RODO-2510 file (C-alpha; in nm, 4 decimals, decimal comma):
residues 366
     n   res          X          Y          Z
     1     m     1,7620     1,3618    -1,9989
     2     g     1,9413     1,0614    -2,1806
     3     k     2,2582     1,2301    -2,1517
     4     q     2,5258     1,0762    -2,0084
     5     q     2,6216     1,0312    -1,6770
     6     k     2,8960     1,2435    -1,4498
     7     r     3,0017     0,9342    -1,1688
     8     v     3,2464     1,0327    -0,8690
     9     k     3,4108     0,7333    -0,7074
    10     a     3,4559     0,7781    -0,3695
    11     e     3,7921     0,6987    -0,1858
    12     v     3,7090     0,7121     0,1661
    13     d     3,8410     0,5001     0,5386
    14     e     3,5331     0,3794     0,7232
    15     p     3,5247     0,4585     1,1148
    16     s     3,3207     0,2971     1,3199
    17     t     2,9901     0,5053     1,3509
    18     p     2,8827     0,7511     1,1056
    19     a     2,9668     1,1327     1,2389
    20     v     2,8219     1,4166     1,0241
    21     a     3,1114     1,5766     0,9547
    22     s     3,0985     1,9748     0,8859
    23     a     3,0690     2,1091     0,4917
    24     a     3,1607     2,4019     0,3118
    25     d     2,9093     2,6838     0,2410
    26     d     2,8376     2,6186    -0,1295
    27     g     2,7263     2,3035    -0,2758
    28     i     2,3649     2,2002    -0,2483
    29     p     2,1811     2,4943    -0,0464
    30     a     2,0610     2,4615     0,3017
    31     l     1,7241     2,4418     0,3670
    32     v     1,6684     2,6944     0,6609
    33     e     1,3533     2,6901     0,7188
    34     r     1,0328     2,4653     0,6919
    35     e     0,8226     2,4625     0,3969
    36     a     0,5898     2,7029     0,4893
    37     a     0,1932     2,5823     0,6047
    38     q    -0,1045     2,6474     0,3290
    39     s    -0,4227     2,6591     0,3578
    40     s    -0,4473     2,3337     0,1120
    41     f    -0,1783     2,0229     0,1058
    42     l    -0,1385     1,7857    -0,1383
    43     v    -0,1097     1,3843    -0,1059
    44     s     0,0664     1,1739    -0,3569
    45     a     0,0619     0,8174    -0,3689
    46     g     0,1265     0,5094    -0,5240
    47     t     0,0272     0,2000    -0,5799
    48     y     0,0514    -0,1857    -0,6459
    49     e    -0,1175    -0,1017    -0,9499
    50     r     0,0793     0,1638    -1,1357
    51     i    -0,1721     0,3639    -1,0547
    52     l    -0,0722     0,7273    -0,8886
    53     y    -0,2562     0,9214    -0,7216
    54     g    -0,3003     1,3081    -0,6330
    55     i    -0,5199     1,3681    -0,3885
    56     e    -0,5818     1,7419    -0,1881
    57     g    -0,6505     1,7880     0,0891
    58     r    -0,8557     2,1780     0,1963
    59     f    -1,1432     2,2746     0,4347
    60     v    -1,4921     2,3651     0,3886
    61     g    -1,5499     2,5063     0,6317
    62     e    -1,4829     2,3168     0,9577
    63     q    -1,4447     2,0209     0,7688
    64     l    -1,1031     1,8968     0,5680
    65     t    -1,2172     1,7365     0,3085
    66     l    -0,9941     1,4618     0,0719
    67     n    -1,0649     1,4822    -0,3176
    68     p    -0,8483     1,3946    -0,6060
    69     q    -0,7220     1,6204    -0,8188
    70     f    -0,5472     1,3499    -1,0523
    71     i    -0,4960     0,9859    -1,0889
    72     f    -0,3523     0,7621    -1,3420
    73     p    -0,1224     0,4938    -1,4431
    74     a     0,2232     0,5978    -1,4315
    75     h     0,4175     0,3388    -1,4815
    76     i     0,3981    -0,0307    -1,5539
    77     g     0,5298    -0,1811    -1,2620
    78     c     0,3832    -0,1323    -0,8590
    79     i     0,5187     0,1878    -0,7476
    80     k     0,7927     0,2034    -0,4598
    81     a     0,8265     0,5721    -0,4250
    82     v     0,7749     0,9285    -0,4246
    83     s     0,8246     1,2411    -0,3428
    84     v     0,7476     1,6201    -0,3978
    85     g     0,9712     1,9638    -0,3883
    86     g     0,8198     2,2561    -0,4782
    87     r     0,6213     2,2300    -0,8218
    88     y     0,7582     1,8973    -0,9301
    89     l     0,6272     1,5202    -0,8495
    90     a     0,8716     1,2239    -0,9078
    91     s     0,7539     0,8893    -0,9018
    92     g     0,9591     0,5348    -0,8958
    93     s     0,8636     0,2156    -0,9545
    94     t     0,9758    -0,1613    -1,0107
    95     d     0,9712    -0,0663    -1,4152
    96     e     1,2716     0,1013    -1,3444
    97     v     1,1746     0,4399    -1,4391
    98     i     1,1381     0,7681    -1,2354
    99     k     0,8292     0,9719    -1,3751
   100     l     0,8499     1,3312    -1,3851
   101     y     0,5879     1,6115    -1,3104
   102     d     0,5224     1,9811    -1,3398
   103     l     0,2397     1,9910    -1,0693
   104     k     0,1571     2,4189    -1,1635
   105     k     0,1317     2,3113    -1,5019
   106     r    -0,0359     1,9768    -1,4407
   107     v     0,2234     1,8223    -1,7177
   108     e     0,4285     1,5044    -1,7332
   109     l     0,7425     1,6295    -1,7972
   110     g     0,9498     1,2779    -1,8751
   111     s     1,1424     1,0066    -1,6903
   112     l     1,4930     0,9615    -1,6240
   113     h     1,6112     0,6147    -1,7057
   114     e     1,9906     0,6432    -1,5019
   115     h     1,9423     0,2825    -1,2894
   116     k     1,8701    -0,0520    -1,3737
   117     g     1,7003    -0,1962    -1,1084
   118     s     1,3792    -0,1572    -0,9306
   119     i     1,3631     0,2432    -0,7790
   120     t     1,3432     0,2428    -0,4380
   121     s     1,3122     0,5975    -0,2967
   122     l     1,3116     0,9387    -0,4163
   123     h     1,3707     1,3045    -0,2206
   124     f     1,4175     1,5783    -0,3253
   125     h     1,6233     1,8502    -0,1346
   126     g     1,3555     2,1165    -0,2179
   127     h     1,2786     2,2393    -0,5149
   128     t     1,6519     2,2093    -0,6621
   129     h     1,7789     1,8263    -0,6553
   130     l     1,6425     1,4963    -0,6287
   131     l     1,8138     1,2133    -0,4948
   132     s     1,6665     0,8663    -0,6341
   133     a     1,8104     0,5227    -0,4757
   134     s     1,8242     0,1389    -0,6268
   135     e     1,8356    -0,1882    -0,5934
   136     d     2,1354    -0,1421    -0,8658
   137     g     2,3094    -0,0783    -0,5589
   138     a     2,3189     0,3357    -0,6842
   139     i     2,1683     0,7105    -0,5738
   140     c     2,1147     0,9393    -0,8087
   141     i     2,1710     1,3035    -0,7464
   142     f     1,9781     1,5489    -1,0469
   143     r     1,9168     1,8583    -1,0633
   144     t     1,5697     1,9678    -1,1328
   145     k     1,6720     2,3277    -1,3655
   146     d     1,7842     2,0915    -1,6607
   147     w     1,7187     1,6524    -1,4806
   148     e     2,1366     1,6320    -1,5465
   149     p     2,2701     1,3724    -1,3262
   150     l     2,4796     1,5972    -1,1774
   151     k     2,6500     1,2880    -0,9646
   152     v     2,6633     0,8540    -0,9230
   153     l     2,7413     0,7552    -0,5351
   154     k     2,8073     0,4323    -0,5007
   155     g     2,9568     0,2707    -0,2544
   156     h     2,7068    -0,0468    -0,1189
   157     k     2,6669    -0,3657    -0,2471
   158     g     2,3628    -0,4215    -0,1832
   159     s     2,0109    -0,2775    -0,2953
   160     v     1,9746     0,0720    -0,1355
   161     n     1,6788     0,0073     0,0907
   162     s     1,5719     0,3888     0,1563
   163     i     1,7688     0,7670     0,1567
   164     a     1,7352     1,0456     0,3928
   165     i     1,8945     1,4135     0,3215
   166     h     1,9599     1,5805     0,5932
   167     p     1,8082     1,9039     0,6341
   168     s     2,1031     2,1690     0,5870
   169     g     2,0997     1,9889     0,2961
   170     k     2,4414     1,8963     0,2829
   171     v     2,5202     1,5495     0,4088
   172     a     2,2768     1,2239     0,3357
   173     l     2,2469     0,8723     0,4632
   174     s     2,1329     0,5323     0,3295
   175     v     2,0698     0,2021     0,3922
   176     s     2,0965    -0,1245     0,2365
   177     q     2,0804    -0,4614     0,1445
   178     d     2,4791    -0,5351     0,2111
   179     r     2,4006    -0,4289     0,5378
   180     t     2,5693    -0,1134     0,6324
   181     v     2,4236     0,2884     0,6334
   182     i     2,6457     0,5525     0,4716
   183     l     2,6596     0,9027     0,5914
   184     w     2,7917     1,0762     0,2155
   185     n     2,8585     1,4391     0,1257
   186     l     2,6454     1,5856    -0,0679
   187     l     2,8677     1,8820    -0,1690
   188     t     3,1519     1,6351    -0,2774
   189     g     2,9814     1,2813    -0,4463
   190     q     3,2377     1,0985    -0,1910
   191     r     3,1099     0,8515     0,1316
   192     a     3,2500     1,0131     0,4122
   193     s     3,1642     0,6858     0,6408
   194     r     3,0725     0,3440     0,5596
   195     t     2,9148     0,1770     0,9221
   196     k     2,7935    -0,1713     0,9597
   197     t     2,4302    -0,1985     1,1145
   198     p     2,3070    -0,5200     1,3097
   199     q     2,0573    -0,6762     1,0532
   200     v     1,9553    -0,4813     0,6521
   201     g     1,8500    -0,1721     0,7471
   202     e     1,4873    -0,0644     0,5752
   203     i     1,4074     0,2771     0,6528
   204     v     1,6315     0,5529     0,7610
   205     a     1,5265     0,8994     0,8915
   206     w     1,6434     1,2590     0,9835
   207     s     1,4854     1,3934     1,2746
   208     p     1,3359     1,7930     1,1562
   209     s     1,5779     1,9629     1,2950
   210     g     1,8328     1,6975     1,2311
   211     s     1,9821     1,6291     1,5541
   212     l     1,9058     1,2734     1,5000
   213     y     1,8626     1,0275     1,2535
   214     a     1,6662     0,6713     1,3403
   215     i     1,7494     0,3637     1,1572
   216     a     1,4615     0,0737     1,1489
   217     y     1,5250    -0,2952     1,0886
   218     a     1,2261    -0,5336     1,0654
   219     t     1,0748    -0,5333     1,4538
   220     e     1,3799    -0,3191     1,6102
   221     i     1,4649     0,1010     1,5168
   222     q     1,8086     0,2473     1,6590
   223     l     1,7796     0,6301     1,7125
   224     h     2,0991     0,8097     1,7105
   225     s     2,2283     1,1559     1,7883
   226     v     2,4740     1,3344     1,5511
   227     g     2,7726     1,3506     1,6875
   228     q     2,7482     0,9755     1,9439
   229     s     2,9680     0,7419     1,8700
   230     e     2,6753     0,5042     2,0279
   231     s     2,2923     0,4357     1,9766
   232     v     2,0994     0,6609     2,2321
   233     a     1,7734     0,3875     2,2416
   234     t     1,6512     0,1221     2,0896
   235     i     1,2961     0,1097     2,0307
   236     f     1,1616    -0,2504     1,9829
   237     c     0,8372    -0,3270     1,8212
   238     r     0,6359    -0,5799     1,8665
   239     q     0,5369    -0,5795     1,4960
   240     r     0,7312    -0,5868     1,1406
   241     i     0,8446    -0,1911     1,0667
   242     l     0,6860    -0,1030     0,7653
   243     s     0,6948     0,2821     0,7555
   244     m     0,8745     0,5099     0,9966
   245     l     0,8813     0,8993     1,0355
   246     i     1,0284     1,1282     1,3263
   247     v     0,7795     1,4448     1,3973
   248     t     0,8445     1,7258     1,6051
   249     l     0,5324     1,8460     1,8191
   250     k     0,5703     2,1410     2,1186
   251     g     0,9446     2,1398     2,0592
   252     q     0,9756     1,7184     2,1174
   253     d     1,0896     1,4712     1,8377
   254     y     0,8661     1,1186     1,8356
   255     v     0,9113     0,8481     1,6202
   256     l     0,6374     0,6651     1,4336
   257     a     0,6298     0,3255     1,3129
   258     g     0,3258     0,2151     1,0629
   259     c     0,3482    -0,2073     1,1127
   260     q     0,1895    -0,4811     0,9902
   261     d    -0,0420    -0,4855     1,2718
   262     k    -0,2470    -0,2100     1,1097
   263     r    -0,1143     0,0686     1,4203
   264     v     0,0992     0,3508     1,3842
   265     h     0,3214     0,3331     1,7225
   266     i     0,4312     0,6388     1,9219
   267     y     0,7857     0,6392     2,0326
   268     s     0,9567     0,8481     2,2378
   269     t     1,3131     0,8980     2,2094
   270     g     1,4567     0,7562     2,4568
   271     g     1,2891     0,3714     2,3455
   272     a     1,0031     0,3517     2,4756
   273     e     0,6107     0,2952     2,3618
   274     l     0,3854     0,5726     2,5046
   275     a     0,1017     0,4637     2,3067
   276     s    -0,0790     0,3248     1,9680
   277     v    -0,3573     0,3752     1,7354
   278     q    -0,5542     0,1680     1,5048
   279     c    -0,5226     0,3711     1,1803
   280     h    -0,6283     0,1316     0,8960
   281     d    -0,7203    -0,1978     0,8277
   282     n    -0,5037    -0,3539     0,6797
   283     r    -0,0696    -0,2922     0,6953
   284     i     0,0913     0,0562     0,7086
   285     k     0,2728     0,1329     0,3767
   286     g     0,3710     0,4937     0,4259
   287     l     0,3624     0,8024     0,6735
   288     s     0,3869     1,1503     0,5814
   289     s     0,3562     1,4646     0,6946
   290     v     0,2939     1,8363     0,6619
   291     d     0,1715     2,1812     0,8143
   292     l    -0,1757     2,3113     0,7195
   293     a    -0,2577     2,6627     0,8230
   294     f    -0,6744     2,5574     0,9620
   295     p    -1,0003     2,7526     0,9288
   296     d    -0,9387     2,9358     1,2800
   297     g    -0,5882     3,0919     1,1070
   298     s    -0,3755     2,8077     1,3739
   299     i    -0,0715     2,6081     1,1760
   300     h    -0,0866     2,2286     1,2934
   301     t     0,1319     1,8820     1,1207
   302     v    -0,1277     1,6690     0,9683
   303     l     0,0161     1,3267     0,9359
   304     v    -0,0923     1,1168     0,6489
   305     s    -0,1097     0,7473     0,6478
   306     v    -0,1574     0,5142     0,3928
   307     s    -0,2368     0,1196     0,3543
   308     s    -0,2984    -0,1726     0,1699
   309     d    -0,6571    -0,1699     0,2465
   310     g    -0,6796     0,1060    -0,0366
   311     r    -0,7453     0,4429     0,2419
   312     i    -0,5852     0,7161     0,2997
   313     k    -0,6191     0,9039     0,6121
   314     a    -0,5432     1,2335     0,7464
   315     w    -0,4765     1,2755     1,1356
   316     k    -0,4147     1,5843     1,3456
   317     l    -0,1379     1,4821     1,5191
   318     d    -0,1861     1,6825     1,8145
   319     d    -0,4618     1,4230     1,8975
   320     l    -0,2570     1,1991     1,8680
   321     i     0,0813     1,2878     2,0473
   322     d    -0,1308     1,5135     2,2767
   323     p    -0,2735     1,2140     2,5051
   324     v     0,0601     1,0719     2,6065
   325     a     0,2763     1,3824     2,5678
   326     i     0,2468     1,4012     2,9288
   327     t     0,4139     1,0439     2,9746
   328     s     0,7564     1,2317     2,9304
   329     a     0,8851     1,1749     2,5520
   330     s     1,2190     1,1202     2,6669
   331     a     1,0845     0,8381     2,8901
   332     p     1,3181     0,5468     2,8878
   333     s     1,2600     0,2038     2,6309
   334     s     1,2833     0,0425     3,0346
   335     s     0,9601     0,1498     3,1488
   336     t     0,7877    -0,0722     3,2068
   337     k     0,4247     0,0708     3,2115
   338     e     0,1892    -0,0778     2,9503
   339     a     0,1155     0,1124     2,6359
   340     p    -0,2791     0,2504     2,6171
   341     e    -0,4140     0,1854     2,2992
   342     l    -0,5696     0,5272     2,1940
   343     k    -0,9099     0,5735     1,9881
   344     v    -0,8327     0,8469     1,7097
   345     e    -1,0751     0,9719     1,4600
   346     p    -0,9398     1,1148     1,1537
   347     l    -0,9488     1,4027     0,9922
   348     a    -1,0797     1,2801     0,6578
   349     v    -1,0301     0,9399     0,4935
   350     y    -1,0133     0,8815     0,0972
   351     n    -1,1066     0,5572    -0,0241
   352     a    -0,8855     0,5144    -0,3126
   353     d    -1,0137     0,1378    -0,3355
   354     v    -0,6595    -0,0132    -0,4555
   355     r    -0,3231    -0,1592    -0,2521
   356     l    -0,1228     0,1918    -0,1693
   357     t     0,2421     0,1020    -0,0874
   358     c     0,4230     0,4891    -0,0692
   359     v     0,2732     0,9006     0,0165
   360     a     0,4537     1,1791     0,0128
   361     a     0,2423     1,4998     0,1714
   362     s     0,3583     1,8267     0,0685
   363     s     0,1962     2,2138     0,1424
   364     n    -0,0116     2,2401    -0,2094
   365     a     0,0590     2,5807    -0,3706
   366     y    -0,0058     2,4618    -0,6583
***
């Protein structure tokens, strides 16, 4: 893990929009299906207090329970990012270190020290590669087989705030303090395009199908359709956006924003607010989702939220979306109808009694 980095210089043009280009069928393998649903799931959560939590979600009879599997001080700085890929868990911190764990053997594998700034974002592609971003402006690609840093992507002139890998695994998006969004070709390690953004992009996310992506700014979200030059919709939020996720239910995409006002706001891909739910007693710092097999054999998506109030909560996505689905998920942002505030009970709650900062939910195959 301490081997010399292989740096790839990106020499490309800067078109006006980040259009996803076609890629060869070699290199990083594509993910053709979502991770198979299990009867339990793992919630990995980081904290301001430098503690890493591993919480198992499992049904006991008809009741979903959240119980700790591991709790330990993982870093010497605030944990800002966590990600799970197969049997591997990675956490990143303001201490500039990425810690690695084997969930199957329940052991720490070591740490990665390629960055020279706080780790801001971590994303696995399947179980074969890990992408990391940092305040140093670099994005690193690691191979999980030996944790060799295969490439260092350099193109931003400021801190990289967020990265998102396309479901195919062939391209990725990154947003930065330099007010640009870069589309990266992961097969070549070069940037395919760089586009100026109207504000500092804080979060970027792909839809599960990869046909749509969203960039979250302070109180605004712009939605983009792959292959179109302009944004397809703009979401105006009345609160500061701290976390964002695009989910799919019954073939329709929805944008979820966890905000400063303790609520998750639900939006259509047309930009309209469909509803909001007060999920916590403090700001919502992270959202993640995982498919879960319920006791009756049905498969449902579970949304996991974490907050500065110290609680980890699991929600059945159907309970959040079904009451507003009839509104039309493609409703335009010009809709004047007042968005309802839903009263929804979580499936389960775990009180960590610390300030939670980030979360990754994954099928618990180990």
